[in-house]
C-alpha positions as CSV (number, residue, x, y, z in Angstrom):
1,M,-15.7,-47.5,-16.5
2,K,-12.0,-46.9,-15.7
3,T,-12.1,-43.7,-17.9
4,L,-15.0,-42.3,-15.8
5,F,-13.1,-42.9,-12.6
6,W,-10.0,-40.9,-13.8
7,L,-11.9,-38.1,-15.4
8,P,-12.7,-36.2,-12.2
9,M,-9.1,-36.5,-11.0
10,V,-7.8,-35.0,-14.3
11,V,-10.3,-32.1,-14.0
12,C,-9.2,-31.4,-10.4
13,A,-5.6,-31.4,-11.4
14,L,-6.2,-28.9,-14.2
15,V,-8.1,-26.6,-11.8
16,V,-5.3,-26.7,-9.3
17,T,-2.7,-25.9,-12.0
18,A,-4.7,-23.0,-13.3
19,M,-4.7,-21.3,-9.9
20,A,-1.0,-21.9,-9.2
21,G,-0.2,-18.2,-9.7
22,D,-2.4,-16.9,-7.0
23,F,-0.9,-16.2,-3.6
24,T,-1.7,-15.0,-0.1
25,G,0.4,-13.5,2.7
26,K,0.4,-11.3,5.8
27,S,2.0,-8.2,7.1
28,P,4.9,-8.6,9.5
29,D,2.7,-8.1,12.6
30,G,0.0,-10.4,11.1
31,K,-2.8,-7.7,11.3
32,L,-3.2,-7.3,7.5
33,A,-3.6,-10.1,5.0
34,F,-3.5,-10.0,1.2
35,G,-4.1,-12.2,-1.7
36,S,-4.2,-12.3,-5.5
37,K,-7.2,-13.4,-7.6
38,N,-6.8,-14.7,-11.1
39,E,-3.3,-13.2,-11.1
40,K,-4.9,-9.8,-12.1
41,E,-6.1,-8.4,-8.8
42,L,-4.6,-7.9,-5.3
43,Y,-6.9,-7.6,-2.3
44,V,-6.1,-6.7,1.3
45,W,-8.1,-7.4,4.5
46,F,-7.8,-7.3,8.2
47,A,-6.6,-10.8,9.2
48,D,-9.4,-11.1,11.8
49,R,-12.1,-10.2,9.2
50,P,-11.3,-12.2,6.1
51,N,-14.7,-11.6,4.5
52,E,-14.2,-7.8,4.3
53,K,-11.7,-7.5,1.4
54,A,-10.7,-4.3,-0.4
55,L,-9.2,-4.1,-3.9
56,V,-5.8,-2.6,-4.0
57,F,-4.6,-3.2,-7.5
58,R,-6.1,-4.5,-10.8
59,E,-4.4,-4.8,-14.1
60,D,-5.7,-6.7,-17.1
61,A,-2.6,-6.4,-19.3
62,V,0.0,-7.9,-16.9
63,F,0.1,-10.3,-14.0
64,V,0.3,-9.7,-10.3
65,Q,3.4,-11.6,-9.2
66,T,3.8,-10.9,-5.4
67,A,3.3,-8.3,-2.7
68,V,5.0,-7.2,0.5
69,I,3.4,-5.1,3.3
70,S,5.6,-2.7,5.3
71,P,6.1,-3.3,9.1
72,D,3.9,-0.2,9.9
73,N,1.1,-1.6,7.6
74,N,1.1,1.7,5.6
75,W,2.7,0.5,2.4
76,I,2.1,-2.4,0.0
77,A,4.7,-3.1,-2.7
78,V,3.2,-5.0,-5.6
79,E,5.3,-6.8,-8.2
80,H,3.6,-6.9,-11.6
81,G,4.5,-7.7,-15.2
82,G,4.7,-10.4,-17.8
83,S,7.3,-12.9,-18.9
84,S,8.5,-10.9,-21.9
85,L,7.5,-7.5,-20.6
86,G,9.6,-7.7,-17.4
87,H,8.5,-6.9,-13.9
88,T,8.4,-3.7,-11.9
89,V,7.1,-2.7,-8.5
90,A,4.2,-0.4,-7.8
91,F,3.7,1.2,-4.4
92,F,0.4,1.8,-2.6
93,R,0.2,4.0,0.5
94,R,-2.5,3.5,3.1
95,V,-5.1,6.4,3.2
96,K,-7.3,4.9,6.0
97,G,-8.7,1.6,7.0
98,L,-8.3,-0.7,4.0
99,E,-8.1,2.1,1.5
100,F,-4.7,2.2,-0.3
101,Q,-3.8,4.7,-3.1
102,Q,-1.0,4.3,-5.6
103,A,2.0,6.5,-4.8
104,G,3.8,7.8,-7.9
105,G,3.4,5.9,-11.1
106,G,2.7,9.0,-13.1
107,E,4.4,9.8,-16.4
108,K,7.0,12.0,-14.7
109,D,7.8,9.5,-11.9
110,P,10.7,7.2,-12.5
111,D,10.1,3.5,-13.0
112,P,11.9,1.6,-10.2
113,V,13.0,-1.1,-12.6
114,E,14.7,1.5,-14.9
115,Q,16.3,3.2,-11.9
116,A,17.6,-0.2,-10.5
117,G,19.0,-1.1,-14.0
118,S,20.8,2.2,-14.4
119,L,22.3,2.0,-10.9
120,A,23.4,-1.7,-11.5
121,L,25.1,-0.8,-14.8
122,L,26.7,2.3,-13.3
123,S,28.3,0.1,-10.6
124,I,30.5,-1.4,-13.4
125,G,31.0,1.9,-15.2
126,I,28.3,1.7,-17.9
127,K,26.5,5.0,-18.0
128,E,23.6,4.1,-20.3
129,N,20.8,1.7,-19.3
130,T,20.7,-0.8,-22.2
131,L,19.0,-3.6,-20.3
132,D,15.9,-5.3,-21.5
133,H,13.9,-8.1,-20.0
134,S,14.4,-6.6,-16.6
135,Y,12.7,-8.2,-13.5
136,L,12.5,-6.3,-10.3
137,H,11.3,-8.2,-7.2
138,P,10.4,-6.8,-3.7
139,I,12.4,-8.5,-1.0
140,A,11.7,-6.8,2.4
141,W,10.9,-3.5,4.0
142,S,13.2,-1.8,6.4
143,A,12.2,-1.7,10.1
144,D,11.1,1.9,9.8
145,S,9.0,1.2,6.6
146,K,10.9,3.8,4.6
147,W,13.0,1.6,2.3
148,L,12.2,-1.5,0.3
149,T,15.0,-3.9,-0.6
150,V,14.6,-5.0,-4.2
151,S,16.4,-7.5,-6.3
152,L,17.0,-7.0,-10.1
153,G,17.6,-9.7,-12.7
154,A,18.1,-8.5,-16.3
155,K,20.0,-8.9,-19.6
156,G,21.1,-6.5,-22.3
157,K,23.9,-5.3,-24.5
158,A,26.5,-2.6,-23.9
159,N,29.4,-1.8,-26.3
160,G,28.7,-5.0,-28.2
161,K,29.0,-7.2,-25.1
162,I,26.3,-9.1,-23.2
163,V,25.5,-7.7,-19.8
164,T,23.8,-10.0,-17.2
165,V,22.4,-8.8,-13.9
166,A,21.6,-11.5,-11.3
167,D,20.0,-10.9,-7.9
168,W,21.5,-7.3,-7.7
169,R,20.0,-5.6,-4.7
170,S,19.3,-2.0,-3.8
171,R,17.0,-0.1,-1.5
172,Y,14.2,2.0,-2.8
173,N,12.3,4.9,-1.1
174,P,8.8,5.2,-2.6
175,L,8.3,8.8,-1.4
176,S,11.6,10.3,-2.7
177,H,12.1,7.7,-5.5
178,E,15.7,7.5,-4.2
179,L,17.6,4.3,-4.8
180,K,20.7,3.2,-2.9
181,T,23.1,0.4,-3.5
182,L,23.4,-2.2,-0.7
183,K,26.9,-2.2,0.9
184,S,27.0,-6.0,0.9
185,N,25.3,-7.0,-2.3
186,P,24.7,-10.8,-2.9
187,G,24.1,-10.2,-6.6
188,K,26.4,-9.4,-9.5
189,V,26.6,-7.6,-12.8
190,E,28.7,-9.4,-15.4
191,V,29.9,-8.5,-18.9
192,S,30.7,-11.3,-21.4
193,G,31.5,-11.7,-25.1
194,N,28.9,-11.6,-27.9
């Protein structure tokens, strides 16, 4: 009898754990809301109409990690990736209503995580990006919605030494693909022995 009592509680705990990766959030002005489903899809909706959702991003091979909407509600930055694959950021620009279209992301467009890694290494004089397991996280949009502050965490080797990047921040422009170092950077890039 005691086993039957605990069984529903165990099943409920497993269901909650399985959904732990999903998230929701709102734009800075609260007009738009977003949420992930099954860690594979990102939806957006008007906050006052939660039953009218539009799919912004779907990816079966990697996981949706988080998202950040710009102050003007015209951009959504979506962090996606997997634990051993690393994470990057994809940008979606508003076309109209709840319709968003991916900006860039083509073969000729630079990958923001690669750009951030190159810039971080260049800050300590390393000219070639040898980082792997790189994780780029969106932090916050600028007030004018033109730049997204991103944080990079990565590891790699250069000249036989181990390079570690921790919370190294820069600003990325999704239209020009330009990346700028923050003047006051809370992160660091360190080189240590083998």
